[in-house]
C-alpha positions as a printed Julia matrix, in Angstrom:
65×3 Matrix{Float64}:
  6.4   -26.36  -69.5
  4.0   -24.24  -67.49
  1.64  -21.37  -68.19
  2.23  -17.93  -66.71
 -0.62  -18.54  -64.27
  0.96  -21.73  -62.91
  4.44  -20.21  -62.7
  2.99  -17.17  -60.95
  1.19  -19.32  -58.4
  4.36  -21.34  -57.76
  6.37  -18.16  -57.15
  3.72  -16.03  -55.45
  3.52  -13.61  -58.39
  0.64  -12.6   -60.62
  0.13  -13.77  -64.17
  0.62  -10.17  -65.26
  3.97   -9.89  -63.51
  5.18  -13.09  -65.14
  4.07  -11.79  -68.54
  5.82   -8.45  -67.98
  9.07  -10.11  -66.87
  8.99  -12.35  -69.96
  8.26   -9.41  -72.27
 11.2    -7.5   -70.73
 13.45  -10.52  -71.29
 14.14  -10.95  -67.58
 12.84  -14.54  -67.49
 13.15  -17.18  -70.21
 10.15  -18.57  -72.05
  9.13  -20.08  -75.33
  6.42  -18.44  -77.35
  3.97  -20.71  -79.11
  2.61  -19.93  -82.59
 -0.61  -18.91  -80.85
  1.34  -16.18  -79.0
  1.01  -17.86  -75.61
  4.14  -18.31  -73.54
  5.35  -21.39  -71.7
  7.9   -21.43  -68.91
 10.27  -23.9   -67.28
  9.95  -23.24  -63.54
 13.59  -24.08  -62.76
 14.85  -21.73  -65.49
 12.58  -18.95  -64.27
 13.78  -19.4   -60.68
 17.41  -19.28  -61.83
 16.82  -16.12  -63.87
 15.06  -14.4   -60.99
 17.91  -15.39  -58.65
 20.44  -13.8   -61.0
 18.26  -10.73  -61.4
 18.03  -10.31  -57.64
 21.76  -10.85  -57.21
 22.49   -8.13  -59.76
 20.33   -5.71  -57.78
 22.35   -6.42  -54.65
 25.67   -5.56  -56.32
 26.57   -1.9   -56.01
 27.06   -0.67  -59.59
 29.35    2.09  -58.28
 31.73   -0.36  -56.58
 34.32   -0.17  -59.36
 34.2     3.61  -59.82
 37.08    5.8   -58.8
 36.43    8.9   -56.71
């Protein structure tokens, strides 16, 4: 389990961005009793992959004109 700083460095993101994504529920984490978060790098990568894929799908694709 890694800190937000270490995950950020591994992904080229800031500690703040990692914290925001976790707070928004876009990446998984565990929150310690102290309030600090810990992350599994593989789980974070998978969540970000899914998040990116969902952005690439046209939400209007199933709509009728």
